[in-house]
C-alpha positions in Angstrom: -35.4 17.5 -41.1 -32.3 16.1 -39.4 -32.4 18.6 -36.6 -36.5 18.1 -36.4 -35.7 14.3 -36.0 -33.3 14.9 -33.2 -35.8 16.6 -31.0 -38.4 13.9 -31.2 -35.8 11.3 -31.0 -34.7 13.0 -27.7 -38.1 14.8 -26.7 -36.6 18.0 -26.3 -39.4 20.9 -26.8 -41.5 17.9 -28.0 -42.7 14.8 -26.7 -40.9 12.0 -27.6 -42.0 10.3 -30.9 -38.9 8.0 -31.9 -41.6 6.5 -34.8 -41.6 10.6 -36.1 -37.9 11.1 -35.5 -37.2 8.0 -37.9 -39.8 9.5 -40.4 -37.7 12.5 -40.5 -34.5 11.0 -40.5 -35.9 8.6 -43.5 -36.6 12.0 -45.4 -33.1 13.8 -44.8 -31.4 10.6 -45.9 -33.0 9.9 -48.7 -32.4 13.8 -49.9 -28.8 12.9 -49.5 -28.2 14.3 -46.0 -25.1 12.2 -44.3 -26.1 13.2 -40.9 -29.7 12.2 -41.6 -28.3 8.7 -42.9 -26.3 8.4 -39.5 -29.0 9.0 -37.1 -31.3 6.8 -39.2 -28.9 3.8 -39.3 -28.3 4.3 -35.6 -31.6 3.9 -34.9 -31.7 0.8 -37.4 -28.7 -1.0 -35.5 -30.4 -0.3 -32.2 -33.7 -1.2 -33.2 -35.2 2.2 -32.0 -38.3 3.0 -33.3 -38.4 0.5 -35.7 -37.4 -2.8 -36.2 -33.6 -4.0 -36.0 -32.1 -4.1 -39.3 -28.5 -4.3 -39.0 -27.6 -4.7 -43.2 -29.7 -1.6 -43.7 -27.8 0.6 -40.8 -24.7 -0.2 -42.5 -26.1 0.7 -45.9 -27.0 4.3 -44.4 -23.3 4.3 -42.8 -21.6 3.9 -46.0 -24.0 6.2 -48.1 -22.8 8.6 -45.4 -19.0 7.4 -45.1 -19.3 8.2 -49.1 -19.6 12.0 -48.5 -16.9 11.8 -45.9 -19.2 12.1 -42.8 -16.7 11.6 -39.7 -19.8 10.3 -37.6 -20.5 7.5 -40.3 -17.1 6.5 -39.9 -17.3 6.2 -36.1 -20.4 4.0 -36.6 -18.8 1.7 -39.0 -15.5 1.6 -37.1 -17.7 0.1 -34.1 -19.3 -2.5 -36.4 -15.9 -4.0 -37.3 -15.0 -3.7 -33.6 -17.5 -5.5 -32.4 -18.5 -7.2 -35.7 -22.4 -5.6 -36.0 -23.2 -6.9 -39.6 -19.8 -7.3 -40.8 -16.7 -9.7 -39.4 -14.7 -8.5 -36.9 -12.0 -6.6 -38.1 -10.0 -4.6 -35.4 -7.5 -3.2 -37.6 -10.0 -1.9 -40.4 -11.7 -0.1 -37.1 -8.7 1.6 -36.3 -8.0 3.1 -39.3 -11.8 4.5 -39.4 -11.1 6.0 -36.1 -7.9 7.4 -37.4 -9.8 8.9 -40.0 -12.4 10.2 -37.9 -9.8 11.5 -35.3 -7.9 13.2 -37.9 -11.5 15.0 -38.9 -11.7 16.4 -35.3 -14.6 14.1 -34.4 -14.1 14.1 -30.7 -16.0 10.4 -30.6 -13.5 9.1 -32.9 -10.6 10.2 -30.9 -12.0 9.2 -27.6 -12.3 5.3 -29.2 -9.3 5.6 -30.6 -7.9 6.5 -27.6 -9.9 3.3 -26.0 -8.3 1.6 -28.8 -4.7 2.6 -27.6 -5.6 1.7 -23.9 -7.0 -1.8 -24.4 -4.7 -2.7 -27.3 -7.5 -3.3 -29.9 -6.6 -3.6 -33.5 -3.0 -1.5 -32.4 -0.4 -2.2 -29.2 -1.5 -0.7 -26.0 -0.4 2.9 -26.0 -1.2 4.6 -22.7 0.1 7.7 -23.2 -1.4 8.2 -26.5 -4.9 6.9 -25.2 -4.4 9.9 -23.0 -3.5 12.3 -25.5 -6.6 11.5 -27.9 -8.7 11.3 -24.5 -7.4 14.9 -23.5 -8.2 16.0 -27.3 -11.8 14.9 -27.0 -12.1 16.4 -23.5 -10.8 20.0 -24.8 -13.8 20.3 -26.9 -16.0 19.3 -23.9 -16.7 15.8 -24.8 -18.1 14.6 -22.1 -17.4 10.6 -21.9 -14.0 11.6 -22.7 -13.8 13.9 -19.9 -14.7 10.9 -17.8 -11.6 8.5 -19.6 -9.4 11.6 -18.7 -10.6 11.5 -15.1 -9.8 7.5 -15.1 -6.2 7.9 -16.8 -5.4 10.5 -13.5 -6.9 8.3 -11.1 -5.5 5.1 -12.1 -2.5 6.5 -13.7 -2.5 5.4 -17.1 -0.7 7.2 -19.5 -0.4 10.1 -17.1 1.2 10.5 -13.5 -1.6 9.1 -11.1 -3.2 12.5 -9.4 -6.9 11.8 -7.7 -7.8 15.0 -6.9 -8.0 16.2 -10.9 -9.6 13.0 -11.3 -12.7 13.8 -8.9 -12.4 17.1 -10.3 -13.2 16.0 -13.8 -15.9 13.3 -12.5 -17.5 16.3 -10.7 -17.3 18.5 -13.7 -19.8 16.0 -15.9 -21.7 14.6 -12.8 -23.2 18.3 -12.8 -24.3 18.1 -16.2 -26.5 15.2 -15.4 -23.6 12.5 -17.0 -24.6 8.9 -15.9 -20.8 7.1 -15.8 -19.6 10.5 -14.3 -22.2 10.3 -11.9 -21.0 6.9 -11.2 -17.7 7.3 -11.0 -18.0 10.2 -8.4 -20.2 8.1 -6.4 -17.2 5.7 -6.0 -14.9 8.5 -4.7 -17.1 9.8 -2.5 -17.3 5.9 -1.0 -13.6 5.2 -1.1 -12.3 8.9 -0.5 -10.3 9.2 -3.9 -9.3 12.9 -4.7 -12.2 13.8 -2.3 -12.9 13.2 1.7 -14.5 9.9 2.3 -18.2 10.6 2.5 -20.9 7.7 2.1 -23.5 9.9 2.6 -22.8 11.7 -0.3 -22.1 8.5 -2.3 -25.6 7.2 -1.3 -27.3 10.5 -2.5 -25.2 9.8 -6.2 -26.3 6.4 -6.4 -29.8 7.4 -5.5 -29.5 9.5 -8.1 -28.7 7.1 -10.6 -31.2 5.0 -9.4 -34.0 7.8 -10.0 -32.8 7.6 -13.6 -33.5 3.9 -13.5 -29.6 2.7 -13.4 -28.8 0.4 -10.7 -25.1 0.0 -9.9 -23.5 -3.3 -8.7 -23.3 -4.5 -5.4 -21.9 -2.2 -3.2 -23.0 -2.1 1.1 -23.3 1.2 1.5 -23.3 3.2 5.1 -27.4 3.1 5.1 -27.0 -0.6 5.0 -28.8 -0.8 1.3 -27.0 -2.7 -1.8 -26.5 -1.3 -4.8 -26.6 -3.6 -8.3 -25.8 -3.0 -11.9 -28.9 -3.5 -14.6 -30.8 -5.6 -12.6 -32.9 -5.4 -9.3 -31.7 -6.4 -6.0 -33.7 -9.9 -5.9 -32.1 -10.7 -9.0 -28.8 -11.2 -7.7 -27.5 -14.6 -6.0 -25.1 -14.2 -3.3 -23.1 -17.0 -4.2 -20.2 -16.5 -6.2 -20.8 -18.9 -8.6 -24.0 -17.2 -9.6 -22.1 -13.6 -8.8 -19.8 -14.8 -11.8 -22.4 -15.3 -14.3 -23.7 -12.0 -13.7 -20.6 -10.4 -14.3 -20.3 -11.9 -17.5 -24.0 -10.4 -18.5 -22.7 -7.0 -17.0 -19.5 -7.2 -19.1 -21.7 -7.9 -22.5 -23.9 -5.0 -21.3 -21.1 -2.7 -21.4 -19.2 -4.2 -24.5 -22.1 -3.7 -27.0 -23.9 -0.8 -25.0 -27.1 -2.7 -23.8 -29.1 -0.9 -21.5 -26.1 1.0 -20.4 -23.6 3.2 -21.9 -21.1 1.4 -23.7 -18.0 1.5 -21.8 -15.2 -0.9 -22.5 -13.1 -0.3 -19.6 -16.0 -1.8 -17.3 -16.4 -4.7 -19.8 -12.7 -5.8 -19.4 -13.3 -5.5 -15.4 -16.3 -7.7 -15.6 -14.7 -10.3 -17.5 -11.5 -10.5 -15.6 
């Protein structure tokens, strides 16, 4: 039931039908299947194909976690990290991420790595963050591959290696990862680990735009401007207005609203 629900949820081999996906997840959840409980909980948390119900979502995560489902531990951790339906408790979030990471959950390893990178619930430890990102990346976890690339680019927890960084971004961009494509576009724009190529940067930015994602202000080689999350005419050129949009974008990244959740970019926008 759950696997069929995922097909309807993602439009793989069938037309997208979120309501049907949730119906199938519900059947699986009622029969006690942990992954079905997690999938239904995530859609309830995000109001995807159903009315948003945070309390019910957490109940499903807890049911699944009681059966030692590591994906459920990750979802519960995110609730504690951001205060979704519960009080913020970063230490408890770290404990849950740690359990998932110890049980070889790639998302748990990545999220625990972000906690160590940003000092959320633990002391900052860039080297440990890099090791966790690398563990998840070794299992082809795409967002972790991007995090490894960022570490190499910025010299965070590992010696700076811009060539390796650009290769990491290129690897996941080739399979359609949007954040990897964005980071690769910046590499071509600024000549990071690759020869500077504004035309290629423009091509990658255009790919993102074609997928409905706009990129924050950047005066490109052909004179176009790109923005993140809003049409160009929604961005004022005044510094005051731009700062207010930066706060909006920070919230988008922090909570994964309209864009893929990305704590690094949230921090950059809040600064």
